[in-house]
C-alpha positions as CSV (number, residue, x, y, z in Angstrom):
1,M,204.8,85.2,96.1
2,T,203.4,87.1,99.0
3,V,199.7,87.6,99.7
4,A,200.0,91.4,99.7
5,Q,202.0,91.7,96.5
6,G,202.1,95.2,95.1
7,L,201.8,96.9,98.5
8,P,204.7,98.7,100.3
9,H,206.2,96.3,102.8
10,S,205.0,98.3,105.9
11,Q,201.5,98.6,104.5
12,A,201.3,94.9,103.7
13,R,202.5,94.0,107.2
14,S,200.0,96.3,109.0
15,R,197.1,95.0,107.0
16,A,198.2,91.4,107.6
17,A,198.4,92.1,111.4
18,R,195.0,93.7,111.5
19,H,193.2,90.8,109.8
20,G,195.4,87.9,110.8
21,G,196.8,87.5,107.3
22,N,193.4,86.9,105.7
23,R,191.4,88.8,103.2
24,L,187.9,89.6,104.4
25,R,185.3,88.2,102.0
26,A,182.7,90.7,100.7
27,P,179.2,89.8,101.8
28,F,176.8,89.0,99.0
29,P,174.1,91.5,99.9
30,L,176.8,94.3,100.1
31,R,178.0,93.3,96.6
32,C,174.5,93.5,95.3
33,G,174.1,96.9,96.8
34,A,177.4,98.0,95.1
35,L,176.2,96.7,91.8
36,L,172.8,98.5,92.2
37,I,174.6,101.8,92.9
38,D,176.7,101.4,89.8
39,Y,173.8,100.7,87.5
40,I,171.6,103.4,89.1
41,A,174.3,105.9,88.3
42,L,174.4,104.8,84.6
43,V,170.7,104.6,84.1
44,S,170.2,108.0,85.7
45,L,172.3,109.6,82.9
46,V,170.1,108.0,80.3
47,V,166.9,109.0,82.1
48,L,168.2,112.6,82.5
49,G,169.1,112.7,78.7
50,T,165.6,111.4,77.9
51,L,163.9,113.9,80.2
52,V,165.9,116.8,78.8
53,S,165.1,115.7,75.2
54,R,161.4,115.5,76.0
55,M,161.4,119.0,77.5
56,L,163.3,120.5,74.6
57,G,161.3,118.8,72.0
58,G,157.9,119.3,73.5
59,G,157.4,115.5,73.6
60,G,158.4,115.0,69.9
61,R,161.3,112.7,69.3
62,A,163.1,114.6,66.5
63,A,163.6,118.0,68.1
64,G,165.2,116.7,71.4
65,S,167.1,113.7,70.0
66,S,170.5,115.4,70.4
67,A,169.9,115.7,74.2
68,E,168.9,112.0,74.3
69,T,172.0,111.1,72.3
70,A,174.2,113.2,74.7
71,G,172.7,111.3,77.7
72,L,173.5,107.9,76.0
73,M,177.0,109.0,75.2
74,L,177.6,110.2,78.8
75,A,176.3,106.9,80.1
76,I,178.7,105.0,77.8
77,I,181.6,107.2,78.9
78,M,180.7,106.8,82.5
79,A,180.3,103.0,82.1
80,L,183.9,102.8,80.7
81,L,185.3,105.1,83.4
82,N,183.3,103.5,86.3
83,L,183.5,99.8,85.2
84,V,186.9,99.7,83.5
85,V,189.3,102.6,84.3
86,L,188.5,103.0,88.0
87,P,188.6,99.3,88.8
88,A,191.8,98.8,86.7
89,F,193.8,101.3,88.7
90,T,192.1,101.6,92.1
91,G,190.0,98.4,92.4
92,L,186.9,100.6,93.0
93,T,183.7,101.5,91.2
94,L,181.3,104.1,92.6
95,G,179.3,101.3,94.2
96,K,182.3,99.5,95.6
97,W,183.6,102.8,97.0
98,A,180.2,103.6,98.6
99,T,179.9,100.1,100.2
100,G,183.5,99.8,101.3
101,L,184.4,97.0,98.9
102,R,187.4,96.6,96.6
103,I,188.1,94.4,93.5
104,E,191.5,92.9,93.3
105,R,193.3,90.0,91.5
106,T,193.3,86.7,93.4
107,D,197.0,87.2,94.1
108,G,196.3,90.6,95.7
109,G,197.5,92.8,92.8
110,K,195.7,95.5,90.9
111,V,193.0,94.4,88.5
112,G,194.3,96.1,85.3
113,I,192.4,97.1,82.2
114,G,192.2,93.7,80.6
115,R,190.7,92.0,83.6
116,A,188.3,94.8,84.3
117,L,187.0,94.6,80.7
118,L,186.7,90.8,80.9
119,R,185.0,91.0,84.3
120,H,182.4,93.7,83.5
121,F,181.7,93.2,79.8
122,I,182.1,89.4,79.4
123,G,181.6,88.0,82.9
124,Y,178.6,90.1,83.9
125,P,176.6,89.5,80.7
126,L,177.4,85.8,81.0
127,S,176.2,85.7,84.6
128,F,173.0,87.5,83.6
129,A,172.5,85.1,80.6
130,L,172.6,82.2,83.0
131,L,169.6,83.6,84.8
132,G,171.7,85.0,87.6
133,I,173.3,81.7,88.5
134,G,176.7,83.3,87.8
135,F,176.1,85.8,90.6
136,L,174.6,83.2,93.0
137,I,177.9,81.2,92.7
138,A,179.3,83.9,95.0
139,V,176.9,82.9,97.7
140,V,178.0,79.3,97.8
141,S,181.7,79.8,96.8
142,V,184.2,79.4,99.7
143,H,186.0,82.6,98.6
144,G,182.8,84.5,97.6
145,R,183.7,84.7,93.9
146,G,181.0,84.9,91.3
147,L,181.3,83.6,87.7
148,H,182.6,87.0,86.5
149,D,185.3,86.9,89.2
150,I,186.3,83.4,88.3
151,I,186.5,84.3,84.6
152,A,188.6,87.4,85.3
153,G,190.7,86.0,88.1
154,T,189.5,88.6,90.6
155,V,188.0,88.6,94.1
156,V,185.9,91.3,95.9
157,V,187.0,92.0,99.4
158,R,186.2,94.4,102.1
159,E,188.2,97.6,102.0
160,G,191.2,97.5,104.3
161,S,191.7,93.8,104.2
162,I,194.6,92.2,102.4
């Protein structure tokens, strides 16, 4: 099995030549920034829906609740698109794209829907439930993998590395 499995042979060879055959580990602060961008995008939709509902309802909850519900529904749809669909097919979320990082399987392949669901909706909550220790594992891990990465069999690398 090759390191650059799933890539066209010429693309795999050029990436290997650029980085000496090694994947470039994503720095922990950059990973934190990517996560922050992802969650700011989600929370901003909820906040926007709440603000619109307050403006439409004059501060009352009943009159503007449809706008608030719409904001929550948009946030759920965006969470599924940003945290599952995009990583499954491209290895990117909005935050990863903005910070130049990419999620991939440990063998270099695409993440896929199942792994993305497992990583974001099982691994992340478990990492939070352990008081953040699941995330801090990425700091001390040789390969920079957090608990959510270990559970899903993924690794976060700098864009452009194998």
